[in-house]
N, C-alpha and C positions, 0 to 999 in steps of 0.2 A: 524547740524541749530541751532544757535542763536532762542532760545525764553524768551522773556521777560514779565511783567506783569506791566502796567501803560505805557500812552502815554506818559509820562515825560521821558521815558526811550527810547523813540525815536531815538533824537539826539544821544544818545549814542551806541546803536546798530548800527547806520549809521556809524558813526564814525569808531568802531570798526572792521566795515569793508569797510573801507576807501572808503565809497561812498560819494563824498562832492555836485554832481549834477545830482541826479536824475530824470528821470521821473516821475512826480504823476499822478497815474491812478486813480479818481476819478471823482464822478460827481459833480455836484455845492452846492447838501446839504450839504457838509462837507465843505464849504468855509469857515465856523466861527471856524474852529478848528484852534487851534495855533500848526499849521507843519511846518518843516524846510522847508526852501526854496529851491525851487529843479529850477533846470533849463530847466523845461518845463511839460505841460498839457497836460491831455487827458482828456474830461470832458463825450465823448458818450459811456453810457453803457448801455447794451454791445455792442460791434462793432466788426464788421467783417472787417474792414479796419486801423486798428491803426498801427502807422509808428513810429518808434523809429528815433527820430531826431538827426542830429550830437551834438558830444559833452554832451551828459549826460553817465554817468558811475555808473546807475543802474536804478532801476525800483523800486518806489515805492507804491505799490497799497493799498487804504482804501475804503471801501465798502463789499457788500456781496461777496455771490459767481459769481456774475457774472463779476463784477469788478476785483476779480483776480484774472477770467479766461482770462479776457480781458489782463490783467497784465502778466499772462503766455503767452500768446500766443504773443506779445512781447518781452520778455524773452527768450523764444524757439528761435524766428528768429535770436533775436543779441545777444544771450547767454549771455548779462547781468546781475548780482544778483537780485535775486528780495526780496525784505522785504513786509510784508502784516500787514496790520493792518485791522482785521477782525472784522466788524460792524454786523454780524449776528453769527449765530451757524452751518453753513455750514461745516465748514471743508476742503473748497477749500483749505487753504493757507497748507496743507499736501501733494498734491498729484503733481506730476511734467505733470501730464495729465491734458487737458481743451479741453470744448467744445466751439465751436466757432459760436456767436449767431448774428443774425442781429440785428437793433434795435427795430422792433417786437417782440424779443426774438425766434424767428424761430432758428432752429437749422440749420447751413449755412457748417457744417466744426467738425473738432478738430485736435488733434494733443497729442505731450508729450516733453519730455526733458526740461521742461523750471528749471530754476537754483536758485532753492530755497535756500535761506541765510537765513531768520530771520522771527519772527512772535511775533509782540508784540500785546497784550491783553490786553482790558479794558473794565472791563460792564458798566460803565457809556455810551458807546458809545450803548450800544443794548437798554439803556432804553426807546429810542423813538419808536421803532420797534410797529407796530400794532399786534394785536394780531393773526391773519391768519400768518402774518410772521415769528412771535417768535414761533407758534407752529410748523407751517411748517417745518423752518431751525430745529428747535430741535427734528424733529421727521428723519428728513434726517440725522442727526448727530445719532441716537438711530441705524437707519438702518446701519450706517457705523461699530458702535459695533456688530448687529446680524451679520453682512454677512462676518463681519473679523475673527467670531468663526469657520464656516467651509470653509473657503474660501484655496483651496489647498497649499497657499504658508502661513497659519498661522503657529505660532510660540509663544514658551510660552511669549518670551516679546510683541506679539501682542494681547494673550489671555488678559493676566493682564491690559493693557488697555482698551481692550473692555469693560470687566467685570466692570475695576470701571469707566468707562465713560457711562457705560448703566446705573448703580445704583447710579450714581450721577444724569442722568438723569430724570430716572423715580424718583427718591426722589426729585426734585428741580419743573421740570417743572408746576406741578399741583399749587403749591404755586406762582409761575411768574404769573400762566396766572389766578390764583383769585387777585393778586394786580399788574398789569404791571409796574409799578413804584416800587416796593422794588427792592432795590440795591443789599441787601444778596442773594434770592434766585439767579438773576440774576446771581452773580457772580458764584454760586456753578455750577449752568447751564453752563456759559461759561469754567468753568473746565471740566465739563464733555463733554462737546462736542469738548475742545480741547484734551483730554485724547482719545476719539471714533474717530477725525481728526488722531490722530498719529497712530492707532492700523491702519485706513485706510490705511494709508502710508506707513505700514509695512507688510501689507495682501494684502486686495483689495478687489473686488466690486463682485456682482453675481447676480442672477435673480432678485428680488427685484427691485435694482437700472437699471438693464437692464429694465426692464418694464416702470420704473418713467421717464428715459431719452427718451426713444422709445414716450412716449406720450408726453412729454412737449418739446420736440423737433419739433413733427408735428403741434403741437396745440400752443405754446408759452406758457403752463401752468406751473405754480412753479412748482420748481423740490422738492420741501419741501413736498407740499402737495401731490404730484403724489407719494412721497416714503411714505405718511402716507396711503394710501389706498393702494400701492402696497404691501408692508413688510408681511404681515399680509398673507396676499395670497400664497407669496412666503415663507413664512416660515411654512404654512401649506403642500404645495408643499413637500418643501424637509425634513419635519420630519419622514418619513418614512426610510432614507438613514443616516441621522446625527441626529439621535435622541438624543444624550447626548450633543452634541454643543448645539442644541436647548434647551434642557429641563436644563441647565447650564446658558444660555441668560435667560431663565423663572427666576433659583434663584435671576440671579443677579436684577431684575426687581420687584421679589418680587410676581410672579405670580407661579402658577401650570400649567400653559396654555399660554406661551408667548403670541401667537397670538392676544388671548382675550384682553391681558391687553395692546398690542400695540393699538387695536382696541380701548380700553378706551380714550387713549391718543388721539388718533387721533378725538375722537368724542368732546374731550374737547376742543379742536382747531378748531369745527366746518367741521370737512371731513367725510362726510358720505358713499358717494357712486358716483363712476365716473362720472355717467351722470349727476350729479350735475354743474359738469365743461364744458356742452354741448359737450364733448365728442360723436361724432357720432356714435352711435351702430353697425350700418352696414359697419364703417371701420375696427371694432377689429379685423378682419383676417390679412389686410393686416400690422395693428400696430405689430400684432404678428410676421408678418414673418420679419418685419424691427428688434423687440426685437430677435429674435433668433440669427441675425447677430451681437451681442453686443457684447463684449468681456466679457461682467460681464455674460450673458446667457453662454458663453463658458465654463466658470470659475464654473459656477454651483456647484456642488457636485452630484444630480440629474440633467441628460441630459433632457430637455426638449424643444419639437417640437414644429413647430409654431402650430400643432391641440390642443396642451397640454396651451398653452400661451393662448391662445385666450379662451379657457375656463378660466383659471383664471383671464382673462381681466374680461369675461360674471360675473363670481362670486361675482365682488368687482361693478358690474355696477349699 
């Protein structure tokens, strides 16, 4: 995959891939960007009905995880190469799988097989992110790093990316939240998220993400915020079976107790309890049942029953 830094690199990446008439997948908020002319535009983000018109030769996604997932659905359906320009820290640009959400952000399906071809990062595109989105998507990235370290598909390469990503995220997120307009910490945070996303692509997701996906898909809640709340519970659940991996993750984020440090970062972003998001307490058992069926839960190093997952949800409620 081609990876470049700076929006000015985008025309060269498209040229290198031979893309002259891409379908632009981006919300209208990015109209002011100086993007290469494309053959068509899709602005409904997220969308469960994206269509690839005749005459396009690739897909260009600009935006956060919802835009990139929408574009990945189009790439998977058409086989066309996808170039992503991420504007958050979601890491979606590194995986071929995607979730399909309707415009109300409810999960209505998913799939895989996107044809990933290129990524262009530019920290300037993150400067307008509000505090909650900044913290949420950064903690989503931190969860990528954490879970890659104990996923069954982990490797020395994914471990290196995960540790580097975790260290950069932990070191820069407090500074970013202290001054949302500071470009230096934003650049470091984006580099950390990129490395964590690479670890995600090399390894995979586990229980914490499965919990967050089930909550977000059912109630239309932000994926980053749900990861911020669910990751500490998943780390504590998994610690008895993968103590070394979690201890190593803790060292990368400068903590003796990894879950405690993640909770500290989550609180900096304003994420404290699940009840704050109006999740019905009497539906937690149903959400746990759905979580247990997700791929991340099945890949988790410690098997988790629906009853155990429900207790994890209650521990953060």
